[in-house]
GUDOMAR-550229 format. One record per residue (C-alpha): x, y, z. Coordinates in steps of 0.25 Angstrom, whole numbers, padded with zeros to 4 digits, always signed. Example, Ala and Ser with C-alpha at 12.3 -4.5 7.8 and 13.67 -1.06 7.14 Angstrom:
+0049-0018+0031 +0055-0004+0029 
This chain:
+0551+0572+0562 +0547+0575+0575 +0534+0584+0576 +0542+0595+0583 +0552+0596+0572 +0541+0595+0561 +0535+0607+0569 +0547+0615+0569 +0550+0613+0555 +0536+0618+0551 +0538+0631+0558 +0551+0634+0552 +0544+0630+0539 +0534+0640+0542 +0542+0652+0547 +0553+0650+0538 +0562+0656+0550 +0577+0656+0551 +0579+0640+0547 +0586+0635+0535 +0595+0625+0528 +0606+0630+0520 +0608+0629+0507 +0594+0620+0500 +0598+0620+0487 +0606+0619+0475 +0618+0629+0477 +0631+0633+0469 +0643+0639+0476 +0639+0652+0483 +0653+0659+0481 +0651+0657+0466 +0639+0666+0464 +0635+0676+0476 +0622+0680+0476 +0620+0694+0472 +0606+0701+0477 +0602+0712+0469 +0596+0723+0477 +0588+0730+0463 +0597+0743+0463 +0610+0737+0457 +0614+0735+0471 +0619+0719+0473 +0622+0711+0487 +0630+0701+0486 +0625+0688+0495 +0636+0678+0499 +0636+0666+0508 +0623+0659+0514 +0615+0667+0506 +0622+0667+0492 +0622+0651+0493 +0608+0650+0495 +0604+0660+0485 +0613+0651+0475 +0607+0641+0480 +0592+0645+0477 +0595+0648+0463 +0601+0635+0459 +0591+0627+0466 +0580+0636+0457 +0588+0633+0444 +0592+0618+0448 +0586+0606+0440 +0580+0596+0451 +0581+0597+0465 +0596+0600+0468 +0600+0605+0481 +0613+0611+0486 +0622+0619+0496 +0633+0628+0492 +0645+0635+0498 +0643+0648+0504 +0656+0653+0499 +0670+0647+0496 +0673+0638+0505 +0661+0638+0513 +0650+0627+0514 +0639+0629+0522 +0644+0616+0532 +0657+0612+0534 +0652+0597+0532 +0645+0596+0517 +0633+0587+0523 +0630+0596+0534 +0627+0606+0522 +0620+0596+0514 +0609+0592+0524 +0604+0607+0522 +0598+0602+0509 +0586+0598+0507 +0584+0584+0508 +0598+0581+0514 +0602+0575+0527 +0615+0571+0531 +0621+0559+0539 +0632+0563+0551 +0645+0555+0552 +0654+0557+0566 +0645+0570+0568 +0647+0576+0553 +0637+0576+0541 +0643+0565+0532 +0632+0559+0523 +0620+0564+0516 +0606+0559+0514 +0596+0565+0503 +0581+0564+0503 +0582+0552+0513 +0595+0546+0504 +0606+0543+0512 +0620+0545+0509 +0622+0534+0499 +0611+0538+0489 +0618+0551+0487 +0627+0554+0477 +0639+0564+0479 +0648+0570+0468 +0658+0581+0468 +0657+0592+0458 +0647+0581+0450 +0658+0570+0451 +0654+0556+0459 +0662+0556+0472 +0668+0544+0478 +0664+0540+0492 +0671+0535+0503 +0667+0530+0518 +0670+0520+0527 +0657+0519+0535 +0659+0513+0548 +0671+0506+0546 +0664+0492+0549 +0662+0488+0534 +0667+0490+0519 +0663+0504+0515 +0653+0504+0505 +0644+0518+0504 +0645+0528+0492 +0639+0539+0503 +0647+0552+0501 +0654+0557+0514 +0652+0573+0515 +0661+0572+0527 +0674+0570+0519 +0671+0583+0512 +0674+0597+0518 +0663+0608+0513 +0674+0621+0511 +0676+0616+0498 +0662+0612+0493 +0655+0624+0485 +0640+0616+0483 +0634+0603+0486 +0621+0601+0477 +0612+0589+0480 +0604+0584+0468 +0592+0578+0472 +0585+0576+0460 +0593+0567+0449 +0599+0572+0437 +0605+0566+0424 +0617+0576+0425 +0620+0572+0440 +0628+0559+0444 +0618+0548+0449 +0621+0540+0462 +0612+0547+0471 +0599+0544+0473 +0597+0555+0486 +0605+0566+0479 +0617+0569+0471 +0626+0578+0480 +0636+0587+0472 +0649+0592+0479 +0653+0605+0471 +0667+0610+0474 +0672+0624+0470 +0678+0629+0456 +0686+0640+0455 +0683+0644+0442 +0669+0645+0446 +0673+0658+0454 +0684+0665+0448 +0694+0672+0458 +0700+0668+0471 +0691+0664+0482 +0692+0656+0494 +0690+0653+0508 +0699+0648+0520 +0692+0644+0532 +0696+0640+0547 +0687+0633+0559 +0688+0625+0571 +0677+0615+0573 +0673+0611+0587 +0666+0598+0588 +0658+0598+0602 +0656+0583+0601 +0670+0579+0603 +0672+0570+0614 +0686+0574+0617 +0699+0581+0612 +0698+0595+0606 +0686+0596+0597 +0690+0609+0588 +0695+0605+0575 +0700+0613+0562 +0695+0615+0549 +0701+0623+0538 +0697+0626+0524 +0700+0633+0512 +0697+0636+0497 +0703+0645+0486 +0698+0647+0472 +0706+0655+0462 +0706+0657+0447 +0716+0664+0439 +0721+0665+0424 +0709+0673+0421 +0700+0664+0429 +0703+0653+0421 +0710+0644+0431 +0705+0641+0444 +0710+0634+0458 +0702+0631+0468 +0708+0623+0482 +0701+0620+0494 +0703+0612+0507 +0698+0609+0521 +0704+0603+0533 +0694+0599+0545 +0696+0590+0558 +0685+0587+0566 +0685+0581+0579 +0671+0576+0584 +0664+0565+0593 +0652+0557+0589 +0647+0549+0600 +0635+0540+0600 +0628+0528+0607 +0625+0518+0599 +0616+0506+0601 +0618+0491+0592 +0605+0485+0591 +0599+0470+0588 +0587+0465+0583 +0576+0458+0594 +0571+0447+0584 +0554+0447+0587 +0550+0436+0598 +0565+0429+0597 +0571+0430+0609 +0582+0420+0605 +0588+0430+0596 +0599+0436+0602 +0595+0451+0606 +0581+0448+0607 +0572+0449+0619 +0565+0437+0624 +0550+0436+0621 +0549+0423+0631 +0541+0429+0643 +0546+0416+0651 +0561+0420+0648 +0567+0427+0660 +0573+0437+0652 +0557+0442+0648 +0556+0451+0660 +0567+0460+0657 +0561+0465+0645 +0552+0477+0646 +0541+0479+0636 +0547+0467+0628 +0546+0469+0613 +0534+0461+0609 +0535+0449+0599 +0533+0457+0585 +0541+0470+0590 +0554+0474+0583 +0565+0478+0593 +0579+0478+0596 +0589+0476+0606 +0604+0483+0607 +0614+0475+0605 +0626+0486+0608 +0628+0499+0613 +0638+0509+0615 +0641+0523+0616 +0652+0528+0606 +0661+0541+0607 +0667+0543+0594 +0678+0554+0591 +0680+0559+0578 +0691+0564+0570 +0687+0570+0557 +0699+0577+0547 +0694+0581+0534 +0703+0587+0523 +0697+0591+0509 +0703+0599+0497 +0700+0603+0483 +0706+0609+0472 +0701+0615+0458 +0708+0619+0447 +0700+0624+0434 +0705+0629+0421 +0697+0637+0411 +0705+0640+0399 +0694+0645+0391 +0680+0650+0396 +0674+0636+0390 +0681+0626+0397 +0685+0623+0412 +0694+0612+0416 +0693+0609+0432 +0702+0600+0440 +0699+0597+0455 +0702+0588+0465 +0695+0585+0480 +0701+0579+0491 +0694+0576+0504 +0700+0568+0517 +0692+0564+0528 +0698+0558+0540 +0690+0553+0552 +0693+0546+0564 +0683+0541+0575 +0687+0536+0588 +0675+0527+0594 +0675+0525+0610 +0663+0517+0615 +0656+0510+0626 +0645+0500+0624 +0638+0486+0628 +0634+0475+0620 +0621+0467+0622 +0621+0451+0623 +0605+0451+0624 +0606+0443+0637 +0599+0446+0650 +0593+0459+0644 +0583+0468+0650 +0576+0479+0641 +0562+0487+0639 +0556+0491+0626 +0547+0502+0619 +0535+0496+0613 +0535+0490+0600 +0534+0486+0589 +0547+0494+0588 +0553+0491+0603 +0564+0499+0606 +0571+0495+0620 +0572+0506+0631 +0582+0499+0638 +0591+0486+0636 +0600+0480+0646 +0606+0467+0648 +0613+0461+0659 +0627+0451+0661 +0624+0437+0658 +0633+0426+0664 +0642+0421+0652 +0643+0434+0644 +0653+0446+0646 +0647+0459+0645 +0656+0471+0642 +0655+0486+0642 +0663+0490+0629 +0672+0500+0628 +0676+0501+0613 +0681+0511+0603 +0682+0512+0588 +0691+0520+0579 +0688+0524+0565 +0698+0531+0557 +0696+0534+0543 +0700+0544+0531 +0692+0546+0518 +0699+0554+0505 +0692+0559+0493 +0699+0564+0482 +0693+0569+0468 +0701+0571+0456 +0691+0578+0445 +0693+0585+0432 +0683+0594+0424 +0683+0601+0411 +0671+0609+0406 +0669+0615+0392 +0659+0624+0389 +0657+0621+0375 +0650+0629+0364 +0635+0629+0362 +0631+0627+0378 +0638+0614+0379 +0646+0612+0391 +0655+0599+0392 +0660+0593+0406 +0671+0583+0407 +0673+0579+0422 +0682+0568+0428 +0686+0564+0441 +0693+0554+0450 +0689+0554+0464 +0691+0544+0476 +0687+0543+0490 +0694+0534+0502 +0692+0530+0515 +0701+0522+0522 +0707+0521+0538 +0716+0531+0543 +0723+0522+0555 +0729+0508+0557 +0716+0502+0563 +0707+0504+0552 +0693+0510+0548 +0686+0507+0562 +0692+0500+0573 +0685+0497+0585 +0691+0490+0599 +0681+0483+0609 +0685+0485+0623 +0675+0482+0634 +0673+0478+0651 +0665+0466+0654 +0657+0465+0666 +0644+0472+0662 +0633+0468+0671 +0622+0473+0663 +0621+0485+0653 +0609+0493+0647 +0603+0503+0636 +0593+0513+0638 +0586+0518+0625 +0577+0529+0630 +0587+0541+0630 +0592+0545+0617 +0606+0539+0620 +0604+0525+0623 +0611+0523+0638 +0620+0512+0640 +0622+0507+0654 +0629+0496+0661 +0633+0488+0674 +0645+0480+0676 +0647+0469+0685 +0652+0472+0699 +0667+0476+0700 +0667+0480+0685 +0671+0493+0683 +0668+0497+0668 +0678+0508+0669 +0689+0501+0674 +0698+0501+0661 +0706+0488+0666 +0695+0480+0663 +0693+0484+0647 +0696+0473+0637 +0697+0472+0622 +0685+0466+0616 +0686+0466+0601 +0691+0475+0590 +0689+0477+0574 +0698+0483+0564 +0689+0489+0552 +0696+0493+0539 +0689+0499+0528 +0694+0506+0515 +0684+0514+0502 +0689+0520+0491 +0680+0526+0480 +0686+0530+0469 +0678+0537+0457 +0682+0542+0442 +0672+0549+0435 +0673+0556+0420 +0661+0566+0417 +0657+0571+0405 +0645+0582+0404 +0639+0591+0393 +0629+0601+0395 +0622+0609+0383 +0616+0621+0386 +0605+0625+0377 +0601+0641+0373 +0586+0640+0370 +0573+0635+0374 +0568+0623+0380 +0581+0615+0381 +0591+0619+0391 +0602+0609+0392 +0607+0596+0391 +0617+0590+0400 +0623+0576+0396 +0635+0568+0400 +0642+0555+0405 +0648+0551+0417 +0658+0539+0422 +0661+0535+0435 +0670+0525+0439 +0668+0522+0455 +0678+0512+0462 +0676+0507+0476 +0685+0501+0486 +0679+0496+0499 +0687+0488+0509 +0685+0482+0524 +0692+0474+0533 +0692+0471+0548 +0698+0464+0560 +0690+0461+0571 +0691+0456+0585 +0679+0450+0593 +0684+0448+0607 +0672+0453+0612 +0674+0443+0624 +0683+0452+0630 +0695+0442+0629 +0705+0451+0630 +0711+0455+0643 +0709+0469+0649 +0722+0469+0655 +0728+0471+0640 +0721+0484+0640 +0728+0496+0648 +0719+0505+0656 +0725+0519+0649 +0720+0515+0637 +0705+0518+0640 +0701+0532+0644 +0688+0535+0651 +0677+0542+0643 +0665+0548+0649 +0651+0546+0641 +0639+0553+0644 +0644+0566+0641 +0648+0563+0625 +0633+0561+0624 +0629+0572+0631 +0615+0579+0627 +0610+0565+0625 +0596+0559+0632 +0604+0547+0641 +0618+0552+0640 +0620+0554+0655 +0616+0539+0657 +0625+0533+0648 +0638+0526+0652 +0647+0537+0659 +0661+0532+0653 +0669+0521+0646 +0683+0519+0642 +0689+0523+0627 +0702+0519+0624 +0714+0523+0614 +0710+0515+0601 +0722+0514+0594 +0731+0511+0607 +0720+0500+0609 +0721+0495+0597 +0736+0493+0597 +0735+0487+0610 +0726+0475+0607 +0731+0472+0593 +0745+0470+0602 +0736+0462+0612 +0727+0454+0603 +0732+0456+0588 +0717+0462+0584 +0722+0466+0571 +0730+0453+0567 +0722+0441+0574 +0721+0430+0564 +0707+0428+0568 +0703+0441+0565 +0709+0444+0553 +0723+0452+0549 +0726+0467+0548 +0735+0476+0539 +0749+0474+0543 +0753+0483+0553 +0740+0489+0557 +0725+0486+0561 +0719+0488+0547 +0713+0476+0542 +0714+0470+0530 +0702+0472+0520 +0693+0459+0520 +0684+0467+0512 +0687+0474+0498 +0678+0478+0488 +0680+0485+0475 +0669+0492+0467 +0670+0499+0453 +0658+0507+0448 +0656+0511+0435 +0645+0522+0431 +0643+0528+0417 +0631+0540+0417 +0629+0547+0405 +0618+0556+0406 +0609+0568+0398 +0600+0578+0403 +0591+0588+0395 +0587+0601+0402 +0576+0610+0395 +0569+0624+0400 +0555+0630+0395 +0547+0642+0401 +0535+0637+0410 +0530+0646+0421 +0538+0656+0426 +0550+0650+0422 +0558+0640+0415 +0556+0626+0417 +0566+0616+0416 +0565+0600+0412 +0578+0592+0414 +0579+0577+0409 +0590+0569+0410 +0594+0554+0410 +0607+0548+0416 +0612+0534+0413 +0621+0526+0423 +0628+0514+0420 +0635+0508+0431 +0645+0495+0433 +0649+0489+0446 +0661+0480+0448 +0664+0476+0462 +0673+0467+0468 +0677+0462+0483 +0687+0456+0491 +0681+0450+0502 +0687+0440+0513 +0687+0426+0513 +0681+0421+0526 +0690+0409+0531 +0681+0404+0544 +0673+0411+0556 +0675+0412+0570 +0666+0412+0582 +0671+0425+0591 +0660+0428+0601 +0646+0421+0606 +0639+0427+0593 +0650+0431+0585 +0657+0426+0573 +0669+0430+0564 +0672+0428+0550 +0687+0423+0549 +0693+0430+0535 +0705+0424+0528 +0716+0430+0519 +0709+0428+0507 +0699+0436+0500 +0691+0435+0488 +0687+0445+0477 +0673+0444+0471 +0668+0453+0461 +0654+0458+0456 +0649+0468+0444 +0636+0475+0441 +0630+0487+0433 +0618+0495+0430 +0613+0505+0422 +0603+0517+0427 +0595+0528+0418 +0593+0539+0427 +0582+0549+0422 +0581+0564+0428 +0570+0575+0424 +0571+0589+0432 +0559+0599+0429 +0557+0612+0434 +0546+0624+0432 +0545+0639+0437 +0529+0640+0437 +0530+0653+0445 +0542+0661+0446 +0552+0657+0457 +0545+0644+0458 +0551+0631+0455 +0545+0617+0453 +0555+0606+0450 +0551+0590+0447 +0563+0580+0445 +0563+0565+0442 +0576+0556+0441 +0582+0543+0444 +0594+0542+0453 +0602+0531+0458 +0611+0528+0470 +0622+0516+0468 +0623+0506+0478 +0634+0505+0489 +0647+0499+0486 +0645+0488+0497 +0632+0483+0489 +0640+0483+0475 +0653+0477+0481 +0657+0463+0475 +0659+0455+0486 +0655+0445+0498 +0658+0448+0511 +0656+0441+0525 +0653+0448+0537 +0664+0445+0547 +0655+0443+0560 +0642+0432+0559 +0634+0428+0568 +0631+0413+0573 +0619+0412+0562 +0629+0416+0551 +0636+0427+0544 +0632+0438+0534 +0638+0444+0521 +0637+0453+0511 +0639+0453+0496 +0638+0465+0486 +0631+0467+0473 +0637+0476+0461 +0625+0474+0452 +0616+0482+0462 +0607+0492+0456 +0607+0508+0461 +0597+0513+0470 +0588+0520+0461 +0579+0532+0465 +0568+0538+0455 +0566+0552+0460 +0555+0563+0459 +0557+0577+0463 +0548+0589+0463 +0551+0603+0471 +0545+0617+0470 +0554+0630+0474 +0550+0644+0476 +0562+0655+0475 +0555+0666+0482 +0568+0674+0485 +0582+0675+0479 +0587+0665+0488 +0574+0660+0495 +0566+0648+0491 +0555+0637+0497 +0557+0622+0489 +0548+0610+0491 +0552+0597+0484 +0546+0581+0483 +0554+0569+0480 +0552+0556+0478 +0561+0545+0475 +0560+0530+0471 +0572+0522+0475 +0574+0508+0469 +0586+0498+0470 +0587+0498+0485 +0598+0489+0490 +0592+0476+0498 +0601+0465+0502 +0598+0449+0499 +0605+0439+0508 +0611+0426+0503 +0615+0414+0514 +0629+0409+0510 +0639+0402+0517 +0650+0411+0514 +0665+0407+0511 +0661+0393+0517 +0662+0398+0531 +0657+0391+0542 +0653+0396+0557 +0658+0390+0570 +0645+0392+0578 +0635+0379+0576 +0646+0370+0571 +0651+0357+0578 +0659+0365+0588 +0646+0373+0592 +0639+0359+0594 +0649+0354+0601 +0648+0367+0611 +0633+0364+0613 +0633+0349+0615 +0643+0352+0625 +0639+0365+0633 +0623+0364+0629 +0613+0369+0620 +0612+0381+0628 +0627+0386+0627 +0630+0401+0626 +0639+0403+0614 +0649+0407+0624 +0649+0392+0629 +0648+0386+0615 +0660+0395+0611 +0668+0391+0623 +0666+0377+0621 +0670+0377+0606 +0684+0386+0611 +0687+0375+0622 +0686+0364+0612 +0689+0367+0599 +0703+0374+0599 +0707+0373+0586 +0696+0382+0580 +0695+0392+0590 +0704+0404+0597 +0702+0405+0610 +0703+0419+0618 +0716+0417+0625 +0720+0426+0637 +0733+0433+0632 +0738+0433+0646 +0736+0418+0651 +0733+0412+0637 +0722+0405+0643 +0706+0405+0637 +0699+0417+0641 +0687+0414+0649 +0674+0422+0651 +0667+0423+0665 +0661+0410+0662 +0674+0403+0658 +0671+0402+0643 +0680+0404+0633 +0681+0414+0621 +0688+0414+0608 +0686+0411+0593 +0679+0400+0587 +0682+0396+0572 +0673+0391+0562 +0677+0375+0557 +0673+0371+0543 +0664+0362+0550 +0656+0371+0556 +0642+0376+0549 +0643+0385+0537 +0642+0400+0541 +0630+0405+0532 +0630+0420+0529 +0619+0429+0526 +0625+0436+0513 +0618+0450+0509 +0619+0455+0495 +0613+0468+0490 +0603+0469+0481 +0593+0479+0473 +0581+0479+0479 +0568+0479+0473 +0562+0489+0483 +0561+0503+0481 +0557+0514+0489 +0550+0529+0487 +0556+0540+0494 +0550+0555+0493 +0551+0568+0503 +0549+0584+0501 +0560+0593+0503 +0556+0608+0507 +0568+0620+0508 +0566+0634+0510 +0577+0644+0508 +0572+0660+0514 +0582+0671+0514 +0576+0682+0522 +0578+0695+0512 +0592+0701+0514 +0592+0698+0530 +0604+0687+0528 +0594+0678+0536 +0588+0664+0528 +0582+0652+0530 +0582+0639+0523 +0573+0625+0527 +0572+0611+0520 +0564+0601+0524 +0564+0586+0519 +0555+0576+0520 +0558+0561+0515 +0550+0548+0516 +0550+0536+0508 +0542+0522+0507 +0553+0513+0513 +0553+0513+0528 +0559+0505+0539 +0548+0497+0546 +0553+0496+0562 +0544+0487+0566 +0549+0475+0556 +0559+0467+0562 +0575+0466+0555 +0571+0453+0550 +0560+0461+0541 +0568+0467+0529 +0565+0482+0526 +0567+0492+0516 +0570+0505+0520 +0575+0519+0515 +0586+0525+0525 +0588+0540+0526 +0574+0545+0524 +0571+0557+0535 +0566+0572+0534 +0576+0583+0536 +0576+0598+0537 +0587+0608+0537 +0584+0622+0541 +0595+0634+0542 +0593+0648+0545 +0604+0657+0539 +0610+0672+0539 +0619+0677+0529 +0622+0692+0529 +0633+0703+0531 +0645+0692+0533 +0636+0684+0543 +0632+0669+0539 +0624+0661+0549 +0617+0648+0549 +0609+0638+0557 +0604+0625+0550 +0596+0614+0556 +0596+0601+0550 +0586+0591+0552 +0584+0575+0548 +0573+0567+0554 +0574+0552+0559 +0579+0543+0547 +0581+0528+0544 +0597+0525+0543 +0598+0512+0541 +0589+0499+0538 +0593+0484+0538 +0587+0475+0548 +0585+0487+0557 +0583+0501+0554 +0592+0513+0559 +0587+0527+0560 +0594+0539+0563 +0585+0550+0572 +0581+0563+0569 +0593+0573+0569 +0594+0589+0568 +0605+0597+0571 +0609+0613+0569 +0620+0618+0562 +0625+0634+0564 +0636+0642+0558 +0638+0657+0555 +0649+0664+0550 +0654+0680+0549 +0662+0687+0539 +0670+0696+0548 +0680+0701+0539 +0677+0700+0522 +0682+0686+0519 +0684+0681+0534 +0671+0675+0540 +0670+0667+0553 +0661+0656+0556 +0655+0647+0566 +0648+0633+0563 +0640+0624+0573 +0635+0610+0568 +0625+0603+0577 +0623+0615+0584 +0614+0609+0596 +0620+0595+0595 +0610+0586+0591 +0612+0572+0593 +0609+0560+0584 +0603+0546+0587 +0598+0534+0577 +0589+0520+0582 +0584+0508+0575 +0570+0503+0576 +0566+0511+0588 +0571+0523+0594 +0575+0516+0607 +0584+0508+0597 +0595+0519+0598 +0605+0516+0588 +0615+0528+0590 +0613+0542+0597 +0624+0552+0596 +0624+0567+0603 +0627+0578+0594 +0636+0588+0595 +0639+0604+0589 +0650+0606+0580 +0656+0619+0580 +0665+0627+0570 +0671+0641+0568 +0681+0647+0559 +0684+0657+0549 +0684+0658+0535 +0692+0668+0526 +0685+0668+0509 +0692+0677+0499 
């Protein structure tokens, strides 16, 4: 945290002035039990809305066993935020990740979304996401953007493990609760309509509608209840990003592609200012672009609940939950690529040197281009859950509950092109190009050769494309039998027992078609000028330092028209050299198809006691949960039949029509004890201590049972991966301590400490293998003949030209479609594809496979929360602050060749909200902050920089039951940025924009 932020935060803590967070505690539905404030003379003031929700939160936090925080609905159909993740970030220790400008995934106490279990009404929820569309999906992370908040009554965050709570989250277990009609007899409901204005939108109407409604009613003497809810939302937004891709500069090795020369006699030496030393770590830019992403999102949610209570002690519930989230992202970008020839640069001081600028000038023999590219990502995720519950309040304080559900989550593309499709176009003739890294926004600049206009649409030609097709489905069948005995007497309070059986079936599939014609062989005359549209650029990054100096404009294009055109011209979806597609579409056939069945049996026993100590009762809860999990994983993987050399340093694996199934199995057992203790030494003061074991299961890709080969490889060899269904889950041993002082009816202050020791982290080992007997066209007899003919210093292009001219039976020469003659570059060199032969050298693959590491990590932190209501003024403040630290940190000064183990996601966070709630007027201002954190490891680290934003909302009940409201997200338009080892190694920078909403709600 910067010193200024620490000082400001300290002043806030000291004065407790008008700053707070909403709902820093466990809560129940505020509408279930409005808070009554007795005045002492028999009169009663009923408090609803924000104040009722916070009062209920304080009560339940006080009575909870262990550390449990939550947020509740302020009224039926009214959750504090329109996005569940945006609400959750205001809980102590919870921060969020955003996707397409909207809260999507949550991190709890530094553990990312894959380490947090999400349940719906206590049931395991399937998850489904296609990620970036560049590989087979594999994540267990739950995307909160799939669910609208209007049908949610509460979200509970269990930070300490309990035997009676489902396992699967070492960060937390998050339970989403939906309303039940018999919990609130009678007729009630809500209807809301609003319009949303997103100021980020690049073009078109940024105002979109949202409609939601919920109806709950009971009849037959309140023995039958029905609840239905629905929400429809459309959103149009834009997320504009400057992206930079990097590669390592190797210590002292100027012969490695991308490394800076260390030889003072090299003529390039003088072009380097403050050159990194021989022991400094540095990275050079590989490519950079400005990306404009226009987003269309449509979300539909629905719920239906039927309850029947034939007698007072028996309740039957059937419920159905449905959500559908359709997202389309259209990308247009302009960018440059570096070949690391004829470069100039300036650097910051080591030991981690960052570039101040990096530039490259044209070198004879290479064609430098300015890329005008685009992409389309269009996918839909559907979640369906059908459940039944039978509860019997038996005599003698015994309660029995039988619960079952069948739930699915499915993600797939919504158009004929696939999950994610990219098309490259370019204008050739760049004389020099440069990136300046001193500004917040990396500044790309370039100059063209004389006579070449970068805004002459007639010069644009197609340079490559990729069609990616992904599918993911997660299906869960679960049965739970739960019992509870409430003891009427001293010491023994209750006994909880039960068993859960879960069958989780996952299918993950992926295929792609790729055309690597990056040499620009296709004629510009094939592309009509009117397919391109001129787009201005600096105004899309307004507010960022450096925006006024970037490329002023570039060409976007009609994506669907472009794809249809290049398919008709070049058969990009059906070229035998690149793969085939599903008949009549550009959807690639699945080349990876993984199936996994995970079965878990979980019995548990939990005993709670109570006894008088100090000013009140003390509670001790001891429990244990046993988990047996078996994994059966199979994968249908493609069988390669050869390889091809498609560009100077680009090689492809060629797949045949056949696939091969491989299958592996694994299983494991876990004992998960949990102990909670609390005591009230003096009135209104609670002290707590908890100890528990929790687990998180490995991601689906690590458990998959097949070997896959990466389709792209280099001259030195290829890479691949193989799963391991026998992986043990991550395991955390947790200690929690907290102190809470409830000094008024809905006011308290709390402080907590947590410590986690996590083991069974995933690591990888590498196996060198010649997979599928593949050979490589590099370094073989044809390659050696080219060296003999062209000389030992021949360039890759010259070697390829020799092979293309002299070995016609094993190559495919790129031909001009108009003349039928080979296409030649400025140096008269041919281009095309060179196929491997049996007498070529064996192609070595480094096959990586996951294993459980012997390394462990310790994470600890402190949590502070303050909730204060200023008597009966209607004003209130709540503040929280979380500090997280761990012993596994990334050392940026070590080169990428040194393997490092580090924890991602750890960062301090703070939230503050000031609110007013009285006389029908509600208003709230929230400040949310997260410090810089390590977001990714591997050979090179990736950091997301410090970020904060302000959200605000207000509503007024102008007629009983009718409320008008306004909301704003990211009021000040805060931007986001990420970097690698050095802050000058900018990875992305994106401007922020405010999103406004206004509407009317009718409650009855």
